[in-house]
KEKE-3310 file (N, C-alpha, C; in steps of 0.2 Angstrom, whole numbers, plus 5000, padded with zeros to 4 digits):
npx = (5002:5003:4991:4981:4979:4974:4980:4991:4994:5002:4996:4999:4997:4998:5000:4995:4990:4984:4973:4967:4954:4947:4936:4927:4931:4944:4950:4948:4956:4968:4969:4970:4982:4991:4989:4995:5008:5012:5010:5020:5032:5030:5021:5005:4990:4975:4962:4952:4938:4930:4918:4922:4914:4901:4891:4891:4898:4887:4881:4873:4860)
npy = (5075:5073:5078:5069:5064:5053:5052:5062:5074:5082:5093:5090:5100:5113:5124:5116:5108:5094:5084:5069:5065:5057:5064:5079:5089:5085:5088:5102:5106:5102:5110:5123:5122:5120:5132:5141:5136:5140:5154:5156:5156:5167:5166:5168:5159:5149:5140:5126:5115:5101:5088:5072:5062:5061:5063:5048:5040:5034:5021:5023:5016)
npz = (5077:5090:5095:5094:5081:5068:5056:5045:5032:5018:5005:4988:4979:4983:4997:5009:5024:5031:5042:5049:5061:5076:5082:5081:5091:5094:5082:5081:5092:5087:5076:5082:5088:5077:5071:5080:5080:5067:5068:5078:5070:5063:5052:5044:5045:5040:5047:5044:5049:5045:5041:5035:5030:5017:5003:4993:4978:4965:4956:4941:4931)
capx = (5000:5002:4984:4977:4977:4974:4985:4991:4998:5003:4994:5004:4996:4997:5002:4989:4992:4977:4974:4961:4953:4941:4931:4928:4934:4951:4952:4948:4962:4974:4969:4972:4989:4994:4989:4999:5015:5014:5011:5026:5037:5028:5016:4998:4986:4968:4960:4945:4937:4924:4917:4925:4908:4897:4887:4895:4897:4882:4881:4867:4859)
capy = (5068:5074:5080:5063:5063:5047:5053:5069:5074:5089:5094:5091:5106:5119:5125:5114:5103:5092:5078:5065:5064:5053:5069:5087:5092:5084:5092:5109:5107:5102:5116:5129:5121:5121:5139:5144:5134:5144:5161:5157:5158:5173:5164:5168:5153:5149:5133:5124:5109:5099:5081:5068:5059:5065:5058:5043:5039:5029:5018:5024:5011)
capz = (5079:5097:5097:5092:5073:5065:5051:5042:5025:5014:4999:4983:4974:4987:5004:5013:5028:5034:5046:5051:5068:5078:5084:5079:5096:5093:5076:5083:5096:5083:5072:5086:5089:5071:5069:5085:5078:5062:5071:5081:5066:5059:5047:5045:5043:5041:5049:5043:5051:5041:5041:5029:5027:5013:4997:4989:4971:4964:4949:4937:4926)
cpx = (4999:4995:4979:4975:4978:4979:4985:4995:4998:5000:4999:5003:4996:5000:4997:4992:4985:4978:4967:4960:4947:4935:4932:4932:4942:4954:4953:4954:4968:4975:4972:4980:4993:4995:4994:5007:5017:5015:5018:5032:5035:5024:5009:4995:4979:4967:4953:4944:4930:4924:4920:4919:4904:4894:4893:4893:4891:4882:4874:4866:4854)
cpy = (5068:5076:5075:5062:5056:5047:5060:5069:5081:5088:5094:5097:5112:5119:5122:5108:5100:5085:5075:5064:5060:5058:5076:5090:5091:5088:5099:5111:5107:5108:5122:5128:5122:5129:5143:5142:5139:5151:5161:5158:5163:5172:5165:5161:5153:5141:5132:5117:5107:5091:5078:5065:5063:5060:5054:5043:5034:5027:5019:5019:5014)
cpz = (5087:5099:5095:5085:5072:5059:5049:5036:5023:5008:4994:4978:4977:4994:5009:5017:5031:5038:5047:5058:5070:5080:5081:5084:5095:5087:5077:5087:5092:5078:5075:5087:5083:5070:5074:5083:5072:5064:5074:5077:5061:5053:5048:5042:5044:5043:5047:5046:5048:5042:5035:5026:5022:5008:4994:4982:4970:4957:4946:4932:4921)
residu = (MET:GLU:CYS:GLY:ALA:LEU:GLY:ALA:SER:LEU:SER:GLY:ALA:GLY:PRO:THR:VAL:PHE:GLY:TRP:PHE:ASN:SER:GLU:GLY:GLU:ALA:ARG:ILE:ALA:ALA:ARG:ALA:MET:GLN:ALA:ALA:PHE:ALA:GLY:VAL:GLY:LEU:HIS:SER:ASP:ALA:TYR:VAL:SER:PRO:VAL:GLU:GLY:PRO:ARG:ALA:GLN:LEU:LEU:GLN)
# end
């Protein structure tokens, strides 16, 4: 949250941490900070930044 996250959560089905950000730049800064924190305790991590927006559901008639 210190990196400007609008929110963050843990996945219920696996070891995934994710957050929502106003900009891609903020998301990348947070991803680097999270990877550094994990590395600091000896854990490997992968980080992915992707947009939330995408195709929406459509009602077919």
